N, C-alpha and C positions, 0 to 999 in steps of 0.2 A: 404948216409945221407948228406954228405958233398955237393954233387952235388944239393940236393934240396936246400941247404943254400944258395949256390950261386946263385940259382934261385931266392930266396926271395931277396938277395941283390940286384941284378940286376933289379928285378921288382920295388923294392924301391928308387931305383936310378931314375928308368924310370918314378916312379910319383911323385919324388920331380922334375924333370924336367918340368913336363907336368905341376905340379902346379904352378911353377915360369913361366911358359909361360902364362898359364891362369890368373895370378894375373898382368902381366906386360898388356896383353889385357885389364883386366877390369880395370886398371890404364888409360889406353890410352882411352878407351871408355868414363872415367868419365872426363878425360881433354877435350875431344873433347864436351861431352855435356855441361860443362863450356864456351867452346867457342861459341858453337850455343847458349846457352842462353844469352850470353852478345851481341851477333850480335843480335838476338832478340829484345833486351832490348833497345840496339841502334836503330834500326829501329823505333820502338815505340816511343822514344824518338825524333827521327827526324819528323816523323808523325805528332807527337801533335805538335811540332815547326812550322811545314809547314800550320799545320790547323790555328793555330793563325796567323802567317803571311798572309795567303790568307784572313782571316778575317779583318784582319787591312787594308790590301789593298783594299778590296771591300768598306770597309766603307770610305777611302780615295777617290777612284774613285766615289763613289755615290755622294759625293759633287758637280761633274763637270755634267754641263747639255751637253746633247749630242744631236743635232739637225740634 
């Protein structure tokens, strides 16, 4: 009976260790997802600014006559 208790304790410790590793991995994934989300938002914002700048440039250039 004592051997069975030791196995349960050992199994419980293994389970706790695996749970901590999984929690750590999930937290890392969440952090990575947040970083990717920020990067995508930054690219979107930059693209929007570039589009606005191109429109402004085209308007300015259209005032010149090219022969």
